[in-house]
VMD Tcl script that draws the C-alpha trace (Angstrom):
set ca {
  {-31.35 -80.45 -86.99}
  {-30.27 -83.46 -84.56}
  {-26.67 -84.82 -84.88}
  {-26.89 -88.70 -84.64}
  {-23.38 -89.44 -85.55}
  {-20.58 -87.92 -84.26}
  {-16.47 -88.65 -84.31}
  {-14.40 -86.65 -82.11}
  {-10.57 -86.55 -82.35}
  {-10.99 -90.20 -83.68}
  {-7.99 -92.06 -84.43}
  {-7.51 -95.65 -85.66}
  {-4.62 -97.86 -85.88}
  {-3.65 -101.37 -87.01}
  {-1.08 -103.65 -85.44}
  {1.20 -104.85 -88.38}
  {2.85 -107.91 -86.54}
  {5.42 -108.74 -89.21}
  {6.77 -105.53 -89.29}
  {6.11 -104.78 -85.55}
  {4.64 -101.21 -85.69}
  {1.27 -99.33 -86.14}
  {-0.45 -98.30 -89.00}
  {-2.24 -95.49 -88.86}
  {-5.40 -95.71 -91.00}
  {-7.23 -92.35 -89.59}
  {-6.28 -89.35 -87.35}
  {-8.05 -86.81 -85.70}
  {-11.45 -87.32 -87.69}
  {-13.93 -84.87 -86.50}
  {-17.16 -85.39 -88.14}
  {-21.02 -84.24 -87.19}
  {-23.78 -86.50 -89.50}
  {-27.29 -85.35 -88.98}
  {-30.25 -87.13 -88.70}
  {-31.66 -88.02 -92.42}
  {-28.33 -87.06 -93.95}
  {-26.67 -89.01 -97.01}
  {-23.03 -88.59 -96.55}
  {-20.75 -90.09 -98.74}
  {-16.73 -90.77 -97.97}
  {-14.26 -90.77 -101.40}
  {-10.82 -91.23 -101.54}
  {-8.02 -93.34 -102.29}
  {-8.30 -97.35 -101.46}
  {-6.30 -97.78 -97.88}
  {-7.41 -94.02 -96.81}
  {-9.34 -95.16 -93.81}
  {-13.22 -94.87 -95.38}
  {-14.09 -98.42 -94.22}
  {-12.27 -98.23 -90.95}
  {-14.60 -95.05 -90.17}
  {-17.86 -97.11 -91.06}
  {-16.62 -100.43 -89.12}
  {-16.27 -97.58 -86.01}
  {-19.79 -96.35 -86.36}
  {-20.70 -100.00 -86.84}
  {-18.98 -100.86 -83.36}
  {-17.09 -103.66 -85.24}
  {-13.46 -101.96 -84.39}
  {-12.66 -99.41 -81.40}
  {-10.71 -96.10 -81.92}
  {-7.14 -95.93 -80.54}
  {-7.91 -92.30 -78.86}
  {-10.69 -90.31 -79.42}
  {-14.25 -91.07 -79.57}
  {-17.35 -92.05 -81.61}
  {-20.62 -91.66 -80.73}
  {-24.27 -92.34 -81.81}
  {-27.10 -90.18 -80.50}
  {-24.60 -88.63 -78.33}
  {-23.74 -91.79 -76.73}
  {-20.21 -93.68 -77.14}
  {-20.34 -96.55 -79.64}
  {-18.92 -99.73 -77.76}
  {-20.14 -102.72 -80.27}
  {-22.69 -103.44 -82.62}
  {-26.29 -102.44 -82.28}
  {-29.67 -102.93 -84.40}
  {-29.78 -99.40 -84.56}
  {-26.70 -99.62 -86.87}
  {-26.88 -101.95 -90.37}
  {-24.40 -102.94 -92.88}
  {-24.62 -103.19 -96.53}
  {-21.44 -104.84 -97.96}
  {-19.88 -105.02 -101.57}
  {-20.33 -108.59 -102.07}
  {-23.72 -109.41 -100.85}
  {-22.72 -111.75 -98.17}
  {-25.72 -113.85 -98.99}
  {-25.75 -117.54 -97.43}
  {-25.90 -119.48 -100.92}
  {-28.10 -122.65 -99.06}
  {-30.80 -120.10 -98.00}
  {-33.99 -118.54 -99.77}
  {-34.47 -114.75 -99.94}
  {-36.63 -114.87 -97.30}
  {-34.01 -116.97 -95.07}
  {-31.29 -114.37 -95.98}
  {-33.39 -111.29 -94.90}
  {-34.87 -112.71 -91.43}
  {-31.30 -113.89 -90.50}
  {-30.45 -110.60 -88.32}
  {-33.39 -111.87 -86.10}
  {-31.60 -114.90 -85.07}
  {-28.51 -112.50 -83.53}
  {-30.84 -109.63 -82.10}
  {-33.96 -109.91 -79.56}
  {-36.25 -107.41 -81.17}
  {-39.14 -109.04 -79.26}
  {-41.17 -109.02 -81.85}
  {-43.78 -111.88 -82.77}
  {-43.62 -114.31 -85.43}
  {-46.53 -112.18 -87.06}
  {-44.51 -108.80 -86.98}
  {-41.28 -110.61 -88.16}
  {-43.18 -112.00 -91.34}
  {-44.83 -108.44 -92.03}
  {-40.92 -106.66 -91.57}
  {-39.64 -109.34 -93.96}
  {-42.27 -109.04 -96.64}
  {-42.16 -104.68 -96.20}
  {-38.39 -104.80 -96.84}
  {-39.04 -106.95 -100.14}
  {-41.58 -105.19 -101.10}
  {-39.47 -101.97 -100.37}
  {-36.80 -103.30 -102.64}
  {-38.94 -104.42 -105.43}
  {-38.33 -108.42 -104.46}
  {-42.08 -109.47 -104.06}
  {-42.60 -113.15 -105.53}
  {-38.81 -114.11 -105.19}
  {-39.11 -115.08 -101.72}
  {-38.02 -118.89 -102.16}
  {-35.62 -118.01 -104.75}
  {-31.70 -118.88 -103.98}
  {-28.96 -116.52 -104.19}
  {-27.78 -118.39 -107.43}
  {-31.21 -117.94 -109.38}
  {-30.62 -113.96 -108.79}
  {-28.94 -111.85 -110.81}
  {-26.08 -109.05 -109.19}
  {-28.45 -106.19 -108.94}
  {-31.17 -108.53 -107.31}
  {-28.48 -109.94 -104.59}
  {-27.53 -106.54 -103.75}
  {-31.34 -105.72 -103.21}
  {-31.71 -109.14 -101.06}
  {-28.44 -107.19 -98.89}
  {-30.20 -104.05 -98.52}
  {-33.54 -105.57 -97.47}
  {-31.68 -107.71 -94.87}
  {-29.91 -104.45 -93.48}
  {-33.80 -102.88 -93.19}
  {-35.06 -105.61 -91.32}
  {-34.38 -104.30 -87.94}
  {-35.43 -100.59 -88.93}
  {-32.06 -99.43 -88.27}
  {-31.41 -95.45 -87.57}
  {-28.17 -95.65 -89.61}
  {-27.41 -97.55 -92.74}
  {-23.58 -97.75 -93.15}
  {-22.96 -98.81 -97.09}
  {-19.50 -99.71 -98.15}
  {-19.19 -99.97 -101.92}
  {-22.49 -101.70 -102.22}
  {-22.80 -101.26 -105.92}
  {-18.58 -101.77 -107.04}
  {-19.35 -105.56 -108.41}
  {-22.55 -105.04 -110.71}
  {-22.39 -103.68 -114.14}
  {-22.80 -100.09 -115.01}
  {-26.29 -100.29 -116.33}
  {-27.83 -102.04 -112.96}
  {-25.31 -99.41 -110.79}
  {-27.42 -96.75 -112.14}
  {-30.64 -98.43 -111.58}
  {-29.38 -99.50 -107.94}
  {-28.28 -95.83 -107.35}
  {-31.95 -94.78 -107.90}
  {-33.49 -97.54 -105.64}
  {-30.74 -96.59 -102.97}
  {-31.85 -92.68 -103.31}
  {-35.68 -94.07 -103.42}
  {-35.15 -96.29 -100.13}
  {-33.41 -93.79 -98.12}
  {-36.21 -90.88 -99.26}
  {-38.86 -93.47 -98.12}
  {-37.60 -94.38 -94.56}
  {-35.82 -91.45 -93.91}
  {-32.65 -93.07 -92.73}
  {-29.09 -91.62 -92.14}
  {-26.98 -92.93 -94.97}
  {-23.00 -93.18 -94.83}
  {-21.71 -94.43 -98.15}
  {-18.48 -95.46 -99.37}
  {-17.92 -95.33 -103.14}
  {-14.81 -94.41 -105.39}
  {-17.21 -93.06 -108.17}
  {-17.45 -89.13 -108.10}
  {-20.59 -89.31 -110.25}
  {-22.22 -91.74 -107.84}
  {-20.93 -89.62 -104.57}
  {-22.69 -86.48 -106.04}
  {-25.86 -87.91 -107.25}
  {-26.39 -89.85 -103.69}
  {-25.00 -87.43 -101.63}
  {-25.64 -84.50 -99.26}
  {-21.87 -84.25 -98.78}
  {-18.94 -85.47 -99.98}
  {-16.28 -86.24 -97.46}
  {-12.92 -86.35 -99.10}
  {-10.09 -88.17 -97.08}
  {-6.54 -87.64 -97.71}
  {-3.98 -90.74 -97.86}
  {-2.70 -92.17 -95.01}
  {-2.96 -91.58 -92.60}
  {-6.28 -90.44 -93.31}
  {-7.56 -87.07 -92.46}
  {-10.81 -84.93 -93.47}
  {-9.51 -82.87 -96.58}
  {-12.36 -81.35 -97.56}
  {-16.33 -81.61 -96.96}
  {-18.13 -80.71 -100.34}
  {-21.81 -79.63 -99.98}
  {-24.40 -81.00 -102.91}
  {-27.41 -79.08 -102.64}
  {-29.12 -80.76 -105.53}
  {-33.36 -81.16 -105.00}
  {-34.26 -84.99 -105.02}
  {-34.81 -87.19 -106.43}
  {-31.76 -86.55 -108.74}
  {-31.37 -89.77 -110.36}
  {-34.69 -89.36 -112.63}
  {-33.64 -85.50 -113.26}
  {-31.77 -85.31 -116.42}
  {-31.07 -81.49 -115.79}
  {-28.92 -82.48 -112.83}
  {-25.62 -84.11 -114.68}
  {-26.06 -81.11 -117.49}
  {-25.82 -78.56 -115.23}
  {-23.05 -76.29 -114.73}
  {-23.29 -76.51 -110.86}
  {-23.01 -80.17 -111.35}
  {-19.67 -80.07 -113.96}
  {-18.15 -77.38 -110.97}
  {-18.56 -79.72 -108.26}
  {-17.18 -83.07 -110.16}
  {-13.99 -81.32 -111.38}
  {-13.11 -79.55 -107.78}
  {-13.88 -83.42 -106.27}
  {-11.96 -85.03 -108.90}
  {-8.93 -82.47 -108.36}
  {-8.79 -83.05 -104.79}
  {-9.04 -87.13 -104.95}
  {-6.27 -87.07 -107.75}
  {-4.15 -85.21 -105.92}
  {-4.52 -87.74 -103.27}
  {-4.15 -90.74 -105.89}
  {-0.59 -89.16 -107.14}
  {0.51 -89.57 -103.40}
  {-0.59 -92.94 -103.25}
  {1.40 -94.11 -106.62}
  {4.18 -92.16 -104.98}
  {3.90 -94.09 -101.80}
  {3.96 -91.22 -99.79}
}
mol new
graphics top color blue
foreach p $ca { graphics top sphere $p radius 0.5 }
foreach p [lrange $ca 0 end-1] q [lrange $ca 1 end] { graphics top cylinder $p $q radius 0.2 }
display resetview
């Protein structure tokens, strides 16, 4: 196995100017993510999950410790990492095709127009949006908008896909369909994925490992391995198995303990 992401003693803090103090979001995070692995982060709101992927993406820098991609310290964003957001982040005046092409405007990948067009067509085909190239965001459903966001993230052929609760804003039926799409896409591309969710079922169905983060300051409370064969979303036996129930109950108890601390303000 090849380690593609590694955090070493990483601590992330934020300045609270009104209170004139620092908020420690994450502390002493030591984690390795292997090439092609699907890692899911779960934990209560405010535990530092988004801070972790923001550090991997290069949007923020740790206060101490390091985060590395392929053995090199992360110093800023790069085309080898891409982010999928919860709120779609599409420009409403741009068509689907134009939104997907947007990363080419900020990153010089040395591609010809023909190569760029091929990538756009390939990514739209991968997320099942062929035929919607000229549509605008207001003409799309929530699930379709999120597919545009995924296609845009894939356009640079990133090694790492970072997803911050990408399905939280869509309805339950569409969410289940998007989970299957995400699993299929990652299986086809072989990408490494770090995924944030508050849904334990989603974490188990998508993740190879589930990282449970404790409440502030965020620490790795436990790493839970999920060994079901893929594809999982199309296999009805997975969710009805004894092993699934045991993993779900275990993660639920871990998260519940952290949530109770949040409610007490600890």
